[in-house]
N, C-alpha and C positions, 0 to 999 in steps of 0.2 A: 504494500500500500504506500502511495506517495503521500508526503506530508503536505503537498499543495493540492488544493481542490481542482477538479477537472474544469477546464474552461467551458463557459456556457455561451451560446449564441445569443446576442441581443435580440430582443423582440422585433426591433425595427429591421435588422438585417434579415430575419426570417421572413418578414413581409416583403422586403425588396427582392428576395430571391424568387418570388413567384412571378407568373407571367402577367398578372393583372394588378396594376396599381393605378392610382388616379393619374399619375404622370403618363403612364403607358396608354391608358384609355384616352387621354387627351390627344396623344400622338396619333392613335388609331382614328379618332374622330376627325382630326385635321387631315390625315391622309385620305380618308373617305370623302370628306367634303371638298377638298381642294385638288387632290391628285386623281381620284377616280373619274370625275367628269372629263378630265383631259384624256384619260385612258379610253373611256367610253366613246368620246368623240373621235378619237384616233382610230378605233376599231371600225366604227360606222363609216367614217369618211375616207380612211386610208387603207386599213388592212383588208377589210372585206372586199372593196372594189378591186384591189390588186389580186386577191385570191380568185375572184370571179373572172378577172381578165385572163389569169393563167388557166383556169378551168376551161374557158371558152376557146382560147387560142391554141392550147397545147394539142388537143385532138385534131383541130383543123390543120395545124401545121404538120402533124404526124401523117394525116391523110394525104396532104399535098406531096409530102416527101416520099412516102412509102406505098402509096396506092396507085402506082403507075400502071398496074395491070388492069385496072378498072377505069375506063375513060370517063364514064358518067360520074363515078364516085369522086374522081379527082376534080372534074369540072365543077361539081356541086360544092365541094369543100373549097375550091379556089374562089368561087364566087362569094361564098360566105366569108372567107378570110379577107378578100378584097373589100367587102362591105364593112367589116370590123375596122380595117385599117383606114378606110375613108372616114368613118365616124370619128376615129381617134386622131385624125389629122386635120380636121376642119378647124376654123377659127374658134368655134364654140368649145372644141376640145381643150384649148389652152386653159379655160376656166376649170374644166373637169380635172385635168392633170394638176393644176394648182391646188384644187380642193383636196385631191388625193395626197399631194405632197404635204399640205398643211396637216392633214389627218395623221400621216405617219410621224411627222415631227411631234405632234401633240401626244401621240401614244408613247413615244420614247421619253418625252419630257415628263408626262404624268407618272410613268413607271419610276423614273429617277427621282422625282419629287416625293413619291410615296416612300421609297427606300430611305431617302434622306430624313424625312419627318419621323419615320419609325425609329431609325437609328439614333437620332438626336434626342428622342424621348425614352431611350433605354429599352426598346423592344428587342428581345433576344433573337428572334428569327424574322427579320423584316421581309425577306423574300417570300417566305411561306405565308405570312400574313397578307402581303400584297397580292400574291397569286390567289390565295383562298378568298380574300375579300372581293377580288375582281370577279371570280367565277360564281361566288355566292350572290353578288349583286346583279350581274349581267342578265340572268333569266327574267328577273322581276322588271328590270329596266326595259327589256324588249317588249314586255306587255304594254308598257307606257308608250313604246315606240309605235305600236299599232294605232294608238290614239293620235300620235303626231301625223301618221300617214293620213288618217281621216281628216285632220285639220287641213293638210295640204290639199287633199282632194276636194274638200269643201270650198276652200278659197279659189281653187282652179275652176270648180264647177260654177261658182258664182259669176265668173267672167267668161263662161263658155258662150261662143257666138259673137264675141267682140273681136276687135282687130288683134293682130299678132303681138304687137308691142304691149297691149293691155294684158293679154294672156301671159306673156313672158314675165311682166311685172308682177302679176298675181302669183305665178309660180315662185318667183324670188321671195315675195313677201311670205308666202306659205312656208317655204323652207326656213326662212329666218325665224318665224314664229315657232315652228316645230322645234328648231334647234334650241331656241331660248327655253322653251318649256322643258325639253329633255335635259338640258344642262342643270336647270333648277331641281328637277326631280332626281337626277343622278347625284347631286350634292347632298340632298336629304337622305337618299337611300344609302349612300356611302358612309355618311356620318352615323347612320343607324346600324349598319351591318358590319362595318370593319371592326368595331369593338367586340361584336359577337364572335367574329372569327378569331380575334385576339384571345378571347377567353377559351376558345376551343383548341388553340395551338399549344402543345406542350413545350416547355422550355428545354434547352439542352441541359444535359446532366454533366 
């Protein structure tokens, strides 16, 4: 037996060792409210369109390159591929590519911001919380995205039958309204669900 008593862990240290403290909850809320909207916008505006473009163009290009034995097959794919290139090379496509580029930058920036906020607030596994919070929030967010689509269709429908400039202006206004509504909703959902994911993530031992 030692003459000295065994060291005891202070109560505060025992609390700080856990995954959930007020400081970490605050970091998770900030990451959800500030970083998640950027990540969501990035997925909708940048990542999904790029994946869709790859899905559309890859089989078309494959058919053009390797379908030489079937003349009709190649001709059909060639026409489709030419149509896709035409749409993506028009002056209007400059705005489309710009929107996609902004989306990709927003996704990267949102991810980096989430990791930074969680680390500076002492979260033990910021990458796990960021990924978990994103995938926990995204399905609910997509339900609200349907409402946004309805808003855009409603605004466009109200201008149906008018001149082209009025219709294009209505489309732009509808997209702006839908984007603003989605960003506000995503901030609220992120602030609500990121702390929930934080509580579910076990700290490193």
